[in-house]
VEXDREN-2710 file (C-alpha; in Angstrom, 1 decimal):
% VEXDREN-2710
k/r/px/py/pz
1/UNK/-60.9/-43.4/76.7
2/UNK/-62.3/-41.3/73.6
3/UNK/-59.7/-38.4/72.6
4/UNK/-61.0/-34.8/73.3
5/UNK/-58.2/-32.7/71.5
6/UNK/-54.6/-33.4/70.0
7/UNK/-51.4/-32.0/71.5
8/UNK/-48.7/-30.8/68.9
9/UNK/-45.0/-30.9/71.2
10/UNK/-42.8/-28.7/68.4
11/UNK/-39.0/-28.7/68.8
12/UNK/-37.1/-25.8/67.5
13/UNK/-33.5/-26.4/67.1
14/UNK/-31.3/-23.6/65.9
15/UNK/-27.9/-22.2/66.4
16/UNK/-26.2/-19.6/64.2
17/UNK/-23.3/-20.2/61.8
18/UNK/-20.2/-20.6/64.0
19/UNK/-17.5/-22.0/62.0
20/UNK/-13.6/-21.3/62.9
21/UNK/-11.4/-23.9/60.5
22/UNK/-8.6/-21.7/61.4
23/UNK/-8.5/-22.7/65.3
24/UNK/-8.3/-26.1/67.0
25/UNK/-10.6/-25.1/69.3
26/UNK/-13.0/-21.6/69.7
27/UNK/-15.1/-20.5/72.4
28/UNK/-18.2/-20.2/70.6
29/UNK/-17.9/-23.4/68.8
30/UNK/-18.1/-25.0/72.1
31/UNK/-21.9/-24.0/71.8
32/UNK/-22.5/-26.0/68.8
33/UNK/-20.3/-29.0/70.9
34/UNK/-22.6/-28.7/74.0
35/UNK/-25.9/-28.7/72.2
36/UNK/-24.8/-31.8/70.0
37/UNK/-23.8/-33.5/73.0
38/UNK/-26.4/-32.7/75.4
39/UNK/-29.5/-32.0/73.2
40/UNK/-29.4/-33.7/69.6
41/UNK/-27.8/-36.5/70.2
42/UNK/-30.0/-37.6/73.3
43/UNK/-32.8/-37.0/71.3
44/UNK/-31.9/-39.3/68.6
45/UNK/-31.2/-41.6/71.6
46/UNK/-34.6/-41.2/72.9
47/UNK/-36.3/-41.6/69.2
48/UNK/-33.8/-44.6/68.6
49/UNK/-35.0/-46.2/72.1
50/UNK/-38.9/-45.4/71.4
51/UNK/-38.4/-47.2/68.0
52/UNK/-36.5/-50.1/69.2
53/UNK/-39.5/-50.8/71.6
54/UNK/-42.5/-49.9/69.3
55/UNK/-43.7/-46.9/71.0
56/UNK/-45.9/-44.9/68.8
57/UNK/-44.2/-41.5/68.7
58/UNK/-45.6/-38.3/66.8
59/UNK/-43.1/-35.4/67.4
60/UNK/-42.2/-32.4/65.2
61/UNK/-38.8/-30.8/65.1
62/UNK/-37.7/-27.9/63.3
63/UNK/-34.0/-27.9/62.2
64/UNK/-32.6/-25.0/60.8
65/UNK/-30.4/-24.7/57.7
66/UNK/-27.3/-23.1/59.8
67/UNK/-27.7/-26.2/62.2
68/UNK/-27.9/-28.8/59.1
69/UNK/-24.8/-26.9/57.7
70/UNK/-22.9/-27.6/61.0
71/UNK/-24.1/-31.0/61.5
72/UNK/-22.4/-31.7/58.1
73/UNK/-19.3/-29.6/58.0
74/UNK/-16.1/-31.5/57.8
75/UNK/-13.7/-29.4/60.1
76/UNK/-17.0/-29.4/63.0
77/UNK/-17.2/-32.8/62.4
78/UNK/-13.7/-33.6/63.5
79/UNK/-14.1/-31.1/66.3
80/UNK/-16.9/-33.2/67.1
81/UNK/-14.9/-36.4/67.4
82/UNK/-12.4/-35.0/69.5
83/UNK/-14.9/-33.0/72.2
84/UNK/-16.8/-36.7/72.5
85/UNK/-14.0/-39.1/72.7
86/UNK/-12.1/-36.6/75.4
87/UNK/-15.0/-36.3/77.4
88/UNK/-15.5/-40.0/77.6
89/UNK/-11.8/-40.2/78.6
90/UNK/-12.7/-37.7/81.3
91/UNK/-15.7/-39.6/82.4
92/UNK/-13.3/-42.9/82.9
93/UNK/-10.8/-40.5/85.2
94/UNK/-13.9/-39.5/87.2
95/UNK/-14.7/-42.8/88.1
96/UNK/-11.7/-43.5/89.3
97/UNK/-10.8/-40.5/91.1
98/UNK/-14.6/-40.6/92.8
99/UNK/-14.0/-44.2/93.9
100/UNK/-15.4/-44.3/97.4
101/UNK/-17.6/-41.2/96.9
102/UNK/-21.0/-42.9/96.6
103/UNK/-23.0/-39.7/95.3
104/UNK/-20.5/-38.6/92.7
105/UNK/-19.1/-41.7/91.6
106/UNK/-23.1/-43.0/90.8
107/UNK/-23.1/-39.7/88.5
108/UNK/-19.5/-40.3/87.3
109/UNK/-20.9/-43.9/86.1
110/UNK/-23.8/-42.4/84.6
111/UNK/-21.7/-39.7/82.2
112/UNK/-19.0/-42.9/81.8
113/UNK/-22.2/-45.1/80.0
114/UNK/-23.7/-41.6/78.7
115/UNK/-20.3/-40.6/76.9
116/UNK/-20.1/-44.3/75.4
117/UNK/-23.4/-44.1/73.8
118/UNK/-23.1/-40.4/72.6
119/UNK/-20.1/-41.9/70.7
120/UNK/-21.8/-44.9/69.6
121/UNK/-24.8/-42.9/68.5
122/UNK/-22.8/-40.3/66.4
123/UNK/-20.7/-43.1/64.5
124/UNK/-23.8/-45.2/64.1
125/UNK/-25.4/-41.9/62.2
126/UNK/-21.8/-41.7/60.3
127/UNK/-21.4/-38.4/62.0
128/UNK/-24.8/-37.2/60.1
129/UNK/-27.3/-36.4/62.4
130/UNK/-29.6/-35.1/60.0
131/UNK/-29.4/-38.3/58.1
132/UNK/-30.7/-40.2/61.3
133/UNK/-33.4/-37.9/61.6
134/UNK/-34.2/-38.1/58.2
135/UNK/-34.5/-41.8/58.8
136/UNK/-37.0/-41.2/61.9
137/UNK/-39.1/-39.0/59.6
138/UNK/-39.3/-41.5/56.8
139/UNK/-40.1/-43.8/59.5
140/UNK/-43.1/-41.8/60.9
141/UNK/-42.1/-40.7/63.8
142/UNK/-41.3/-37.4/63.4
143/UNK/-42.2/-34.2/61.1
144/UNK/-39.3/-31.8/60.6
145/UNK/-39.6/-28.7/59.7
146/UNK/-38.3/-26.2/57.6
147/UNK/-36.9/-22.7/58.2
148/UNK/-34.9/-19.7/56.8
149/UNK/-31.6/-19.6/55.7
150/UNK/-30.1/-18.0/58.6
151/UNK/-33.1/-17.4/60.9
152/UNK/-33.2/-14.1/59.7
153/UNK/-36.9/-12.4/61.8
154/UNK/-38.5/-12.0/58.4
155/UNK/-40.7/-9.0/59.2
156/UNK/-37.7/-6.6/59.6
157/UNK/-36.0/-7.8/56.3
158/UNK/-36.6/-4.7/54.1
159/UNK/-37.1/-6.5/50.8
160/UNK/-39.3/-9.1/49.0
161/UNK/-36.3/-10.1/47.4
162/UNK/-34.5/-10.8/50.3
163/UNK/-37.3/-12.1/52.1
164/UNK/-38.1/-14.6/49.4
165/UNK/-34.3/-15.8/49.3
166/UNK/-34.4/-16.5/52.9
167/UNK/-37.5/-18.5/52.5
168/UNK/-36.6/-20.5/49.0
169/UNK/-32.9/-21.2/50.5
170/UNK/-34.3/-22.9/53.5
171/UNK/-36.9/-24.9/51.5
172/UNK/-34.3/-25.8/48.8
173/UNK/-32.2/-27.2/51.3
174/UNK/-35.1/-29.3/53.3
175/UNK/-35.8/-30.7/50.0
176/UNK/-32.0/-31.9/49.6
177/UNK/-31.4/-33.4/53.0
178/UNK/-34.5/-34.7/53.6
179/UNK/-35.8/-35.5/50.0
180/UNK/-39.1/-34.3/50.0
181/UNK/-41.0/-30.8/50.2
182/UNK/-41.6/-29.7/53.6
183/UNK/-45.2/-28.8/54.8
184/UNK/-44.3/-27.3/58.5
185/UNK/-42.2/-24.1/58.3
186/UNK/-40.5/-22.5/61.6
187/UNK/-40.8/-18.6/61.5
188/UNK/-37.5/-17.3/63.1
189/UNK/-38.6/-16.0/66.4
190/UNK/-42.0/-16.9/65.4
191/UNK/-42.3/-13.6/63.7
192/UNK/-45.2/-13.0/61.3
193/UNK/-46.4/-9.6/59.7
194/UNK/-48.8/-9.7/56.5
195/UNK/-45.9/-9.0/54.2
196/UNK/-44.4/-12.3/54.3
197/UNK/-47.7/-14.2/53.9
198/UNK/-47.7/-14.5/50.0
199/UNK/-44.3/-15.2/49.9
200/UNK/-44.2/-18.3/52.3
201/UNK/-47.4/-19.3/50.3
202/UNK/-45.6/-19.2/47.0
203/UNK/-42.8/-21.2/48.2
204/UNK/-45.0/-23.9/49.0
205/UNK/-45.3/-23.5/52.9
206/UNK/-48.4/-25.0/54.6
207/UNK/-48.3/-24.1/58.1
208/UNK/-46.5/-21.9/60.6
209/UNK/-46.4/-21.5/64.4
210/UNK/-46.9/-18.2/65.7
211/UNK/-47.2/-16.5/69.4
212/UNK/-50.3/-16.8/70.7
213/UNK/-51.2/-12.9/70.3
214/UNK/-50.5/-13.7/66.7
215/UNK/-53.7/-15.8/66.7
216/UNK/-55.7/-14.5/69.2
217/UNK/-55.3/-10.9/67.8
218/UNK/-56.3/-11.8/64.1
219/UNK/-58.8/-9.9/62.4
220/UNK/-61.7/-11.2/62.6
221/UNK/-61.0/-12.5/66.0
222/UNK/-61.2/-16.3/65.6
223/UNK/-63.9/-18.1/68.1
224/UNK/-61.5/-21.2/68.6
225/UNK/-58.7/-18.4/69.9
226/UNK/-55.4/-20.5/69.7
227/UNK/-56.7/-23.7/70.0
228/UNK/-57.8/-24.3/66.2
229/UNK/-55.5/-23.2/63.4
230/UNK/-56.5/-20.1/61.7
231/UNK/-56.3/-20.1/57.6
232/UNK/-54.0/-16.6/56.4
233/UNK/-55.3/-14.8/53.1
234/UNK/-52.6/-16.6/50.8
235/UNK/-53.9/-20.1/52.7
236/UNK/-51.0/-20.8/54.9
237/UNK/-52.4/-22.4/58.2
238/UNK/-50.9/-20.8/61.3
239/UNK/-51.0/-22.3/64.7
240/UNK/-51.1/-20.5/67.7
241/UNK/-48.7/-21.4/70.9
242/UNK/-50.6/-22.5/73.9
243/UNK/-49.0/-20.5/77.1
244/UNK/-49.9/-23.1/79.6
245/UNK/-48.0/-26.1/78.4
246/UNK/-45.2/-23.9/77.9
247/UNK/-45.0/-22.7/80.7
248/UNK/-45.4/-25.9/82.6
249/UNK/-42.4/-27.2/80.9
250/UNK/-39.9/-24.3/80.5
251/UNK/-40.7/-21.7/83.6
252/UNK/-37.7/-21.6/85.9
253/UNK/-39.7/-20.7/88.8
254/UNK/-42.6/-23.0/88.4
255/UNK/-41.9/-25.2/85.7
256/UNK/-40.5/-28.8/85.6
257/UNK/-36.8/-27.9/85.2
258/UNK/-37.1/-26.2/88.4
259/UNK/-37.5/-29.4/90.4
260/UNK/-35.2/-29.7/93.4
261/UNK/-34.1/-33.4/92.1
262/UNK/-33.0/-32.4/88.4
263/UNK/-29.3/-31.4/87.7
264/UNK/-28.1/-28.2/88.5
265/UNK/-26.9/-26.4/85.4
266/UNK/-24.9/-23.9/87.0
267/UNK/-22.3/-26.2/88.8
268/UNK/-19.7/-27.6/86.9
269/UNK/-16.8/-30.0/87.5
270/UNK/-14.7/-27.6/85.1
271/UNK/-14.8/-25.3/88.3
272/UNK/-14.9/-27.6/91.3
273/UNK/-12.4/-30.0/90.4
274/UNK/-8.5/-29.6/91.1
275/UNK/-7.0/-27.4/88.6
276/UNK/-4.2/-30.5/87.6
277/UNK/-7.5/-32.7/87.1
278/UNK/-9.6/-31.0/84.3
279/UNK/-6.5/-28.8/82.8
280/UNK/-5.7/-31.2/80.1
281/UNK/-9.4/-30.8/78.9
282/UNK/-9.8/-27.0/79.0
283/UNK/-8.8/-25.0/76.0
284/UNK/-5.3/-24.1/75.6
285/UNK/-5.7/-20.6/77.3
286/UNK/-6.0/-22.6/80.6
287/UNK/-8.8/-20.8/81.7
288/UNK/-11.5/-22.6/83.8
289/UNK/-14.9/-23.3/81.9
290/UNK/-17.9/-26.1/82.0
291/UNK/-16.8/-29.5/80.9
292/UNK/-20.5/-30.9/81.4
293/UNK/-20.0/-33.0/84.4
294/UNK/-22.4/-31.8/86.9
295/UNK/-22.5/-33.6/90.3
296/UNK/-25.1/-31.4/92.1
297/UNK/-29.2/-31.0/91.8
298/UNK/-31.4/-27.9/91.8
299/UNK/-31.9/-28.9/95.9
300/UNK/-33.8/-25.3/96.1
301/UNK/-33.1/-21.6/96.3
302/UNK/-29.7/-21.8/97.9
303/UNK/-26.3/-20.7/97.2
304/UNK/-24.4/-22.8/94.7
305/UNK/-22.0/-24.2/97.3
306/UNK/-25.0/-25.5/99.2
307/UNK/-26.0/-27.8/96.4
308/UNK/-26.7/-31.1/97.5
309/UNK/-25.8/-34.0/95.4
310/UNK/-27.1/-35.3/92.1
311/UNK/-28.7/-38.8/91.8
312/UNK/-29.5/-39.6/88.2
313/UNK/-31.8/-42.3/89.4
314/UNK/-33.9/-40.1/91.6
315/UNK/-33.9/-37.6/88.6
316/UNK/-35.0/-39.7/85.8
317/UNK/-37.5/-41.2/88.3
318/UNK/-38.8/-37.7/88.4
319/UNK/-39.1/-37.0/84.9
320/UNK/-41.1/-39.9/84.9
321/UNK/-43.8/-38.1/87.4
322/UNK/-43.7/-35.2/85.3
323/UNK/-44.2/-37.0/82.3
324/UNK/-47.5/-38.3/83.7
325/UNK/-48.4/-34.4/85.3
326/UNK/-48.0/-33.1/81.7
327/UNK/-50.2/-35.8/80.1
328/UNK/-53.1/-35.2/82.8
329/UNK/-52.9/-31.6/82.4
330/UNK/-53.1/-32.1/78.5
331/UNK/-56.0/-34.1/79.1
332/UNK/-57.9/-31.8/81.4
333/UNK/-57.1/-29.1/79.1
334/UNK/-58.8/-31.2/76.5
335/UNK/-61.9/-31.4/78.4
336/UNK/-62.3/-27.7/79.4
337/UNK/-61.8/-26.8/75.7
338/UNK/-64.1/-29.5/73.9
339/UNK/-66.5/-28.0/76.0
340/UNK/-66.3/-24.8/75.2
341/UNK/-65.2/-25.1/71.5
342/UNK/-67.8/-27.8/70.7
343/UNK/-64.9/-29.7/68.6
344/UNK/-61.6/-31.5/69.6
345/UNK/-59.0/-28.7/70.3
346/UNK/-55.5/-28.4/69.3
347/UNK/-52.9/-27.4/71.8
348/UNK/-49.5/-26.6/70.1
349/UNK/-46.9/-26.7/72.8
350/UNK/-43.3/-25.3/71.1
351/UNK/-40.2/-24.9/72.6
352/UNK/-36.4/-24.6/72.2
353/UNK/-35.3/-27.9/71.5
354/UNK/-32.0/-27.1/73.6
355/UNK/-34.3/-26.8/76.5
356/UNK/-34.3/-30.8/76.5
357/UNK/-30.9/-31.8/77.4
358/UNK/-28.7/-28.5/77.5
359/UNK/-30.7/-26.6/80.1
360/UNK/-32.7/-29.2/81.3
361/UNK/-30.6/-32.2/81.4
362/UNK/-33.5/-34.6/82.0
363/UNK/-35.4/-33.3/79.6
364/UNK/-35.1/-36.1/76.9
365/UNK/-36.0/-38.6/79.4
366/UNK/-39.1/-36.6/80.3
367/UNK/-39.9/-36.6/76.3
368/UNK/-39.6/-40.2/76.5
369/UNK/-41.8/-41.1/79.3
370/UNK/-44.7/-38.7/77.5
371/UNK/-44.7/-41.3/74.6
372/UNK/-44.1/-44.3/76.7
373/UNK/-47.3/-43.4/79.1
374/UNK/-49.4/-42.5/76.1
375/UNK/-48.7/-46.3/75.1
376/UNK/-49.7/-47.3/78.0
377/UNK/-53.7/-47.8/78.3
378/UNK/-53.7/-47.4/82.2
379/UNK/-52.1/-43.9/81.8
380/UNK/-52.9/-42.7/78.7
381/UNK/-54.6/-39.2/78.5
382/UNK/-57.8/-38.1/76.8
383/UNK/-55.5/-36.8/74.0
384/UNK/-53.9/-37.6/70.8
385/UNK/-49.9/-36.5/70.1
386/UNK/-50.0/-35.5/66.6
387/UNK/-48.1/-33.1/64.6
388/UNK/-49.8/-29.6/62.9
389/UNK/-49.7/-31.8/59.7
390/UNK/-51.7/-34.5/61.3
391/UNK/-54.3/-31.9/62.7
392/UNK/-54.7/-30.1/58.8
393/UNK/-55.6/-33.9/57.4
394/UNK/-58.3/-33.8/59.9
395/UNK/-62.0/-32.3/59.9
396/UNK/-62.2/-29.3/62.3
397/UNK/-62.6/-26.2/62.1
398/UNK/-60.1/-23.2/60.3
399/UNK/-61.2/-19.9/60.5
400/UNK/-60.1/-17.8/57.7
401/UNK/-58.6/-14.3/59.1
402/UNK/-55.5/-11.9/59.1
403/UNK/-52.9/-12.8/61.5
404/UNK/-51.5/-9.8/64.0
405/UNK/-47.8/-8.7/63.4
406/UNK/-46.4/-10.6/66.4
407/UNK/-43.1/-12.6/67.7
408/UNK/-42.2/-14.3/70.8
409/UNK/-40.3/-13.3/73.4
410/UNK/-40.3/-10.1/75.6
411/UNK/-43.3/-8.1/74.9
412/UNK/-44.1/-9.9/71.6
413/UNK/-43.6/-7.2/68.9
414/UNK/-40.2/-7.6/67.5
415/UNK/-38.6/-5.1/70.7
416/UNK/-36.0/-8.0/71.4
417/UNK/-34.5/-8.1/67.8
418/UNK/-35.2/-4.4/67.1
419/UNK/-34.5/-1.7/70.1
420/UNK/-31.6/1.3/71.1
421/UNK/-28.7/-1.5/71.5
422/UNK/-28.8/-3.5/68.5
423/UNK/-30.9/-1.0/65.5
424/UNK/-27.7/-0.2/63.9
425/UNK/-27.3/-4.0/63.0
426/UNK/-30.4/-4.0/60.8
427/UNK/-29.4/-0.1/59.1
428/UNK/-26.5/-2.2/57.9
429/UNK/-28.9/-5.2/57.0
430/UNK/-30.9/-3.0/54.8
431/UNK/-27.9/-1.2/53.3
432/UNK/-26.7/-4.5/51.9
433/UNK/-29.6/-5.9/50.7
434/UNK/-30.2/-2.8/48.7
435/UNK/-26.6/-3.2/47.6
436/UNK/-26.8/-6.8/46.6
437/UNK/-29.7/-6.7/44.6
438/UNK/-27.8/-3.7/42.7
439/UNK/-25.1/-5.5/42.0
440/UNK/-26.6/-8.8/41.0
441/UNK/-29.1/-6.7/38.7
442/UNK/-25.6/-4.7/37.5
443/UNK/-23.9/-7.9/36.6
444/UNK/-26.4/-10.4/35.1
445/UNK/-24.3/-12.7/33.5
446/UNK/-20.9/-12.4/35.5
447/UNK/-18.0/-14.2/34.7
448/UNK/-16.5/-17.0/37.1
449/UNK/-14.3/-14.5/39.0
450/UNK/-17.3/-12.1/39.8
451/UNK/-19.7/-14.8/40.1
452/UNK/-17.7/-16.0/43.2
453/UNK/-17.6/-12.8/44.6
454/UNK/-21.6/-12.2/43.8
455/UNK/-21.9/-15.5/45.8
456/UNK/-19.9/-15.0/48.5
457/UNK/-21.4/-11.2/49.1
458/UNK/-24.7/-13.1/49.6
459/UNK/-23.3/-15.7/52.2
460/UNK/-22.4/-12.3/54.1
461/UNK/-25.5/-10.8/53.9
462/UNK/-27.4/-14.0/54.8
463/UNK/-25.2/-14.3/57.9
464/UNK/-25.2/-10.5/58.8
465/UNK/-29.5/-11.3/58.8
466/UNK/-29.2/-13.8/61.7
467/UNK/-31.7/-12.8/64.2
468/UNK/-28.6/-14.3/66.9
469/UNK/-26.8/-11.1/66.5
470/UNK/-29.2/-8.8/67.8
471/UNK/-30.9/-11.2/70.3
472/UNK/-27.4/-11.5/71.8
473/UNK/-26.7/-7.6/71.8
474/UNK/-29.8/-6.9/73.5
475/UNK/-29.8/-9.4/75.9
476/UNK/-26.2/-8.7/76.8
477/UNK/-24.7/-12.2/76.6
478/UNK/-21.7/-12.8/74.6
479/UNK/-22.0/-9.3/73.1
480/UNK/-18.4/-8.9/72.0
481/UNK/-18.5/-11.6/69.7
482/UNK/-21.9/-11.0/68.3
483/UNK/-21.1/-7.2/67.3
484/UNK/-17.6/-8.6/66.2
485/UNK/-19.5/-11.1/63.8
486/UNK/-22.0/-8.1/62.6
487/UNK/-19.0/-5.9/61.8
488/UNK/-17.3/-8.8/59.6
489/UNK/-20.2/-9.2/57.5
490/UNK/-20.3/-6.3/56.8
491/UNK/-16.8/-5.3/56.2
492/UNK/-16.4/-8.6/54.0
493/UNK/-19.4/-7.8/51.7
494/UNK/-18.3/-3.9/51.1
495/UNK/-14.4/-5.3/50.5
496/UNK/-16.4/-8.1/47.8
497/UNK/-18.4/-5.5/46.4
498/UNK/-15.4/-3.3/46.2
499/UNK/-13.5/-6.1/44.1
500/UNK/-16.1/-6.5/41.5
501/UNK/-14.7/-3.9/39.6
502/UNK/-10.9/-5.7/39.3
503/UNK/-11.5/-9.2/40.9
504/UNK/-7.6/-9.5/40.6
505/UNK/-7.1/-7.0/43.1
506/UNK/-8.5/-9.0/45.8
507/UNK/-5.8/-10.4/48.4
508/UNK/-5.8/-14.0/47.6
509/UNK/-4.9/-15.0/51.1
510/UNK/-7.8/-12.8/52.8
511/UNK/-10.3/-14.4/50.2
512/UNK/-8.8/-18.0/51.1
513/UNK/-9.3/-16.8/55.0
514/UNK/-13.0/-15.8/54.5
515/UNK/-14.5/-18.3/51.9
516/UNK/-13.4/-20.9/54.3
517/UNK/-15.0/-19.4/57.5
518/UNK/-17.9/-18.5/55.9
519/UNK/-18.6/-21.5/53.4
520/UNK/-22.4/-22.0/54.3
521/UNK/-24.5/-23.2/51.3
522/UNK/-21.1/-24.0/49.2
523/UNK/-23.7/-24.5/45.9
524/UNK/-25.2/-21.2/46.5
525/UNK/-26.2/-19.0/43.6
526/UNK/-26.4/-15.3/44.5
527/UNK/-29.1/-14.5/41.6
528/UNK/-31.7/-16.3/44.1
529/UNK/-32.2/-12.8/45.7
530/UNK/-33.6/-11.5/42.3
531/UNK/-36.0/-14.5/41.7
532/UNK/-33.9/-17.1/40.8
533/UNK/-33.1/-20.6/41.6
534/UNK/-31.3/-21.2/45.1
535/UNK/-28.5/-22.9/43.2
536/UNK/-27.7/-23.3/39.3
537/UNK/-27.9/-25.9/37.0
538/UNK/-29.3/-28.1/40.1
539/UNK/-26.1/-28.1/41.6
540/UNK/-25.8/-29.3/45.1
541/UNK/-26.7/-26.5/47.7
542/UNK/-25.2/-27.9/51.0
543/UNK/-22.6/-29.8/52.3
END
């Protein structure tokens, strides 16, 4: 069947830097440990299985600098060891506990196999998932995107120096980890304004992903809508998100994850099991929490206690059916768009990576079956699964135009990250940007003590600029932690700034604590904010 268009599946992997080495366990570090075991390692298993079976695979994956740094932070690697081994131990106990309870026992046996497989994958890549993803990129299965240093929303970063530092650090870490220059760059929250165009181009970025209205609302309006990449004034290609494939995959009500056969996210063994059985696997506070063992399926619109048993085999088969439906839909979409445009359309389908595995347990199976069915001539759709860089190497229109200010998220114009709940964070960001640039210019050739202070000041600013704190405050989820982190980075910055006058006055115990906690980018050079390199003397930037 002759392909009539292309489909680019882009997975955006990101977590904020959460690192508390002084604690054996920390509630917010579970964000990372859960994502590691439910999303990142399962996706590596999928890629390994496709590679083993010789299945052609082209997938785009974004791995942000904070996530890359957490992959390789020694303390988090130790905690991941303990987390995976304890889950495997719990799975062994669950197989014994549920003996004779057919539905639960089948799920328990699935979890035992799964945690064994996760441990093998984790140790097989020497506890460095970034290295495993690099291998799959080197072998041509995936294209990895770079991103900003700490997932800052670039249009609301106040100064060009700070915007450039976010991009330059992200590109430098990418080169260090993946051994090549990036082509694609994930704009945090798909946030674009004309103020960042030249910065992106000058740092070597070749393509980005925008929300649909960023492309459709460009000036002049592209006749191809969001279904061909557009060329910005600075020469960066911008691909627009396709809302149809997005809704089909992620929407809770009408998308695949809401199917009755899939695993129910919100009912967990940590709350269902007898307390004495789960107590050894809770945090030291003994409070019940999710343990990742879920024995029930979505079922339908019923109360949690009415959820029916989850069958991994039936769910696996449903993922296969949905993969076929996804490909059929892209084929029908390609036919219609080809007739409308008179050339092959590019359908770009970006998703948060944690949808696949964490929020939708069967998501990695779905992705695997998409590629397996595309390799079957009897099931193949009239589209090609490619990456945006593949599209750019081929013939096709790329209208020259200026994208509209845009983000993804509620209402699509920065509102999630700038509103009455969280605007106070932005005021601190802008003030610290100004102070950071002033202090860097004030000390152009600092001694070693002041250089360490200035480097740490920049880390605190970068961590403050993370979009996650404003998002969490806006959505009212882990608000206490987000507010605490924002205030903490401001206070640490100001205390470091004050110590520039007399470095010896800084409390050594306090310094040791913050430099251990906020140790992202250990080779960072603060001079990057005034136009310098991300590191000095070609030192290593990350872990």
